[in-house]
N, C-alpha and C positions, 0 to 999 in steps of 0.2 A: 504494500500500500504506500502510495506517495502522498505527502502532505502538501505538495506544490499547489494543486488546485484549491485546496481548502483555504490556504493563506494567500492566494493570488500571486504565487511566485512562478518565474519562468525557468529557474534552475536551482540546484542545490546551493544554499548560501553558506553552509558551514562544513564543507568538505575539508578534510585534513590533507588532501592532495595539494602540492605546491602549484596552484593555479595563479599565474602572474596577475591576472586582472583583479583578483581579490586582495592583492597586497595592500596592507594598511601601514602607512608610514607614520608610526608612532614616534614620539619624541626620542625614545631610546633607540629605535631602529634608524631614525634619520641621523642621529648623532654618530652611531656606529658606522653607518654607511659612509658618512662624510669623512670619518677618520680613516677608514680602510681605503677609500678612494684616494686620499692624500698619500698614504703609504705606497700604493700601487703607482700612482702618477709620478712620484718622486723616486721610485725604485729604491726603497728603503731596506729591502732585504727580507726581513722576517716580521710578521705581525700575527697577533693572536686574538681571536674573539671567543669568549666563553659565555655560557648561559645554561640555565637549568633545563631539564627535559621539557620539551614542548614550548620553549621560549621563542622559537622562530629562527634558529641558527641556519637551518638548511634553506629556509625561504630567503634569508638574507644573502647566503652564499650564491644562490641562483640569481638574485637581484643584482648582486655585484657583477657576476659574470655577464649578465645581459647588458649591463651598463657600459662595458668596455668595448669601445669601437674596434672593429676588426682591422681597420687601416692603421690603428695606433698600437694595438696589443695582439700578441699571440697568447691567448688565455685558455686554460683548461681547468676543468673541475673534476677531481677524483674523489669518489665516495668510498670510504673504508667500511667494509661490511662485516669483518671479523678480526679478532686480535691475533690470529695465528700466522699472519703473513710474515715473510722473511724480508730482510733488507734488500736482498738481490731481486726478489719479485717486485718490491716497491720501486726500485731503481729502474727496472725494465719498463714497468707500467708508466712511470713518469716520462721516460724517454719516448714511448709511443704517444703519450698524450701531447707532448710538445713537438711531435712531427719527425722523430728519428725513424728512418726506415730500417727494418731488420736489425733491431738492437742486438748486440753481441751478448753471449753468455759469459764472456770473460770481463771481469769488472773494470780493469784498467782500459780495455778497448772501449767498453761501454761509456765510461766517463769521457774518453776522448771524443766519441760520437756526440755525446751531449754538449760538450764544449763547442764543437764545431757548429752544431745546430743553433746554440745560443748566440754564437758570433754571427751566423747568417741572419738571425732575427734582428740582432742589433744593427747590422749593416743595412738592413732594409728600412731602418728608421722606426722600428717597433720595439715594444718592451715585452719580455716574456714574463708571464704571470701564472703561477700554479696555486689553485685553491684546493684545499683538502678538507672535506667534510667528515664528521665523525672521527676526528683525529685523536680522540681519547683512546681509541682502539690501539693506537701505536704506543705500546707501553713497555718497550724494551730499549736498552741503551744502544744496541747495534743500529736500530732504526734511527734514533736521534743523531748518532754519529754520521749517518748517511746524509741527513739534512744539513749538518754542518759542512760536509764535503761539497754538497751542491752549492751552498752559499759561497764557497771558496772559488767557484768558477766565475771569475770576474776579471775586469780590465782595470788598469790603474785609474783610481778615482771614479770607477763606474761599476755598479753591480749588474750582472747579466740576467739575474733571475730574482723575482720577488715571490716569496711563499707566504700564503695566508692560511693559518690553521683555524678551523672551526671545531669546537668540541665542548664537552662538559667541563665543569670547573676542575676536575682532577687532571685535566690536560696540563695545567700549570705545574703540577708535581712531576708529571712524566718528563717535562722539559728539563727538570733539575737532575735527571739521570745523566745528562751531559752538561755540566756547568758552563763550559765555553759556549755551547749553543744557547743556553738560557740567557747568557749575557748579551747575545746578539739580537734578542727580541727588541725591535725598535718601537713597538706599540702594543699595548694590551688594552682591550676594551671589553665590557661586559654588557650583555643584554639584560635589562631589568624587566620585571613583570609590568603589566599595564596597570595604571592607577584606576580608581573607580570611574573617573570621568573618561579616561581613554578606553576602558572596557565598554562603556555605553557607546562611545563614538565608533569603536571597532564593530560592535554588533550592528549598529545602524548602517555603517558603511557596507558591510557584506550583504545586508538585506536589500539595500538600494541596488547594488550591482546585480543581485539576483532577480530584480524586477518588482520588489515590494512597493505598494502604493500606500501602505499604512504600517504602523508599528504594532506588531503582534505580541510584544512583551510589555507588561505594565512596568512602571518605574520601579515598583517594589521587586518585580521579578528580575530586572536588570541588576539591581543592587544585590540580590541573592546570588545571581550568577557570579558576580565578582567575589562575594564572600566565599563561595564554595570552591572556586577555581584559583583564587589568589592572583588573578590577572594573567594566568598562563594561557596564551592563545590556543594551544592545542586542546586544553581542557575546556576552554570557552566553546570552541567549535563542537566538541563532543556533547557537552551538556545542552547547548542550544539546539542542536540537531535532534536530540532525544526529546526535549521539551516540545518542539514543534510536532514531532511524530505523535507523542502522547496527546498533545492538545487536539490534533486532528482526529485521533481515535475517539476522544471524549466529546467531539463536536463543539469544542470551545472556539470562540473568536479571539480570545485573549489569553496568553500564558500568564499566570499569576505566580506569586512567590511560593505558594504551597505546592504547585506543580513542579517548580524548580527544585524544591526540597525533596520531593518524591523521586525525581530522576537522579538527583545527586546521591541520594541514599542507595540507589541501585548500583552506583559506581564506587561506593565506599568513600565518598568525599566527606570531609568534615568542615564545619564552619569555623571561621577565625580569621584574624588579620593576615595570616600566612598559610591559608588553606592549601593543602596538597593531598593527593591520594596517599594513604599509608603505604610504606614499603611492603612489597610482597613477602609474606612469611614473617613479618616482624611487627611489633607493637608500634603505634604511632609515637614519635619522639615526644618526650615529656616537655621539651622546650617549646612545643607548639600546643598550647592549651586549647581545648575544645570549648568554644563559647556558644552556648545554646540560646535561642530566642525563647520568649515566653510561649507556652503551649498554645497551639492553634488547632482548629478543627482539621483532622487529617484529610488528605486528598486520597481517594481510592479510585482505582481503575474500574470502570463499569463492566458488568458482565456482558458477554456478547449478546446482541439482540437477535431474535429470529428474523430471517430474511422477510422483507415486505411489511414489517411492523412499523407503519407510518405514525402511529400514535404513541410510541414509546416515549416516556418522559426523558427530556435531556437533562444533563448534569445541571442542577440548580445553581452551582457556583458560577457557571457561565462567564461572561466577559467582565462582570463587576466583582467577582469574588476576590477577597483579600487584596483589594487594590482599587484603582480608579477605573471606572468604565470609560471606554474610548469616547472622547467628546469631539464635536465637529471640527474643532481647531487642531486636533492631533495630526491630521493628514498634512495640513500646511506646514506645521512645525517640523514634522518628520522629514518632509522633502527639503527643508532648508537647514536642518541642524546636523551637526555631529560628524559628517564624513570628511575624511581627508583623502584626497585623491593621490594615487601614487605618482 
C-alpha cells in the first residue's frame, strides 16, 4: 500500500537513498561542504569529515563529488564496504579509480604508474581528488601507511593528490595508528545533528520536493520527530516515512504526536535531548537519560475492516487529535516556509 495518494504526494519524500534532488543544505552541511571544497581547490593534501551514523556523510560525499567540475578535477569516490581489505587491494583500486590502466601487482611498479598518472592530470591543468566513504573500515596501520605514501607523491611546493576521508568518529583514532599521517591532516570537520528548527525545515523541504501541497504533520508531531531522532537525518526519514504509512492506514489527514510516538516505539527510539536508537544487544547508555512526557491517550492501530464496509467509523483522533487541526492558512504558510534549496 502506498500513502502517496492519501497525502497528495507525487513520490516518496523520505527515502534513505542518496537522491540528489532531496539534498537539504543545513547549516552544518553547508559549512562542511565549504571547508572541504576549500581543501580540494587549494590541494591541501588530506582532510577528514566525521559524523554519527545517519548524519549524512555519504550524501555529502556525493554532493562534493558532483560539485567538482570535470574540466578542473579528476575526482573519484571509493566506498569501503568491509574492514578486511588489504593495503595492496586498496592501492590497486585507487589506481583504477584515478585512471591507471592495468595496474601492476608489484607495489613499486604500481606506485610509479600512479605517479605518472598524477603528473599527467597535473599537466592537463586539473587536480586529482580521491574521496573515500566509510573510511572507518580502514582500521589497520598498513593501510594508513599507504595513505601517507600516496601523499608523498608530489612536486616541489605542489601536492599531486588530495584525499578526503568520510567516516564515523572512530576514524580519528584509526589515523593515530600512523602518527606522521595524523599530523598531515590539514582539516577536520564534523557533521552535527539538525536542530529542532532545521528538522522542521528538513521535513518541509522533502515534502515540497515530493509534491506536497499541505503539511501532513502537526507542529507537535514535528517536535516529537526531533525528540525521538535527535536530529539525525536518516532516523528522521525512517520515522516520517512510517508515520505517513500508518497515518494513511488509519485514514488520518494529519500525523499527530501520538502517532509519532507509536512509530518511534516500534523502532526502539527513546525521547530526550540526544535521542538515539539503543545499541544492538546493549542497554541504553546511562549518560542519555530517558525523558518521558506526561501520559497521553495511546494511539492504537485499527483492526482491518471488511472489504466494502463504507460505514465503518474512522479513527476519532483524526486531523485534530493531540494537536492543531489544519487551518486554511496552513497551505500558504507551508508553501512559503522552511525549505532551503540545494
